[in-house]
C-alpha positions as CSV (number, residue, x, y, z in Angstrom):
1,M,-48.0,19.3,5.6
2,D,-47.3,21.1,2.4
3,G,-48.2,24.7,3.7
4,K,-51.2,24.9,1.1
5,W,-54.7,25.2,1.9
6,G,-56.5,22.0,1.1
7,P,-59.0,19.2,2.5
8,K,-56.7,18.3,5.1
9,T,-56.1,21.7,6.4
10,K,-59.7,22.5,6.2
11,A,-60.9,19.3,8.0
12,A,-58.3,20.3,10.9
13,I,-59.8,23.7,11.6
14,V,-62.0,24.0,14.7
15,N,-64.5,26.9,15.9
16,V,-62.8,29.6,17.4
17,K,-64.2,32.2,19.8
18,K,-64.4,35.0,22.3
19,G,-61.8,33.9,24.8
20,A,-59.6,31.8,22.7
21,K,-55.9,32.2,22.6
22,G,-53.2,30.7,20.6
23,N,-51.7,30.3,17.1
24,L,-55.3,29.7,15.4
25,T,-56.6,32.9,17.0
26,W,-53.3,34.7,15.6
27,I,-53.8,33.4,12.1
28,L,-57.6,34.6,12.1
29,Q,-56.8,37.8,13.3
30,G,-53.8,38.3,10.6
31,A,-56.1,37.1,7.6
32,L,-59.1,39.5,8.9
33,F,-56.5,42.2,8.8
34,T,-55.1,41.2,5.5
35,E,-58.7,41.4,4.1
36,G,-59.3,45.1,5.5
37,Y,-61.1,44.0,8.7
38,S,-59.0,45.6,11.9
39,P,-59.1,42.8,14.8
40,E,-57.5,46.1,16.8
41,S,-54.4,44.1,17.6
42,L,-52.5,40.7,16.5
43,D,-52.1,39.4,19.9
44,S,-53.3,36.1,19.7
45,I,-56.4,36.6,22.0
46,F,-59.7,36.4,20.5
47,G,-61.5,39.5,22.3
48,K,-63.8,42.4,21.7
49,G,-61.8,43.7,18.7
50,T,-61.5,40.1,16.7
51,E,-65.4,39.4,17.5
52,T,-66.4,42.9,16.3
53,A,-63.9,42.4,12.8
54,L,-65.8,39.1,12.3
55,A,-69.2,40.7,12.5
56,N,-68.0,43.2,9.8
57,Q,-67.1,40.8,7.3
58,K,-70.8,40.0,6.5
59,A,-70.6,41.5,3.5
60,R,-68.6,38.6,2.3
61,D,-71.3,36.0,2.6
62,I,-70.1,34.5,5.7
63,S,-72.5,33.6,8.5
64,V,-72.0,36.1,11.2
65,D,-72.2,34.0,14.4
66,R,-69.3,35.6,16.3
67,K,-67.2,32.4,15.7
68,A,-64.6,31.4,13.2
69,G,-64.9,28.0,11.7
70,K,-64.3,26.2,8.3
71,A,-66.3,28.5,6.0
72,T,-64.6,31.4,7.5
73,F,-61.2,30.3,7.4
74,T,-62.0,28.9,3.9
75,E,-63.2,32.4,2.7
76,L,-60.7,34.3,4.5
77,V,-57.3,32.2,3.7
78,A,-58.5,30.7,0.6
79,G,-60.6,32.9,-1.0
């Protein structure tokens, strides 16, 4: 791992949805926060605040299905 966003990282991303907990959710929350979409807390728990922040980033041409997958992470992290 080289710490850079690339094909291997993108291939390893799984869908994250409400109820998910852990590092990937924490990274998602941090990415949303740095892009101006407040998940309400950076607690690594995908709750209502993270779900709302995902829905609010629809202006970025990301599908709004209340889940975060490859396209969402690519746009937030690599975009």
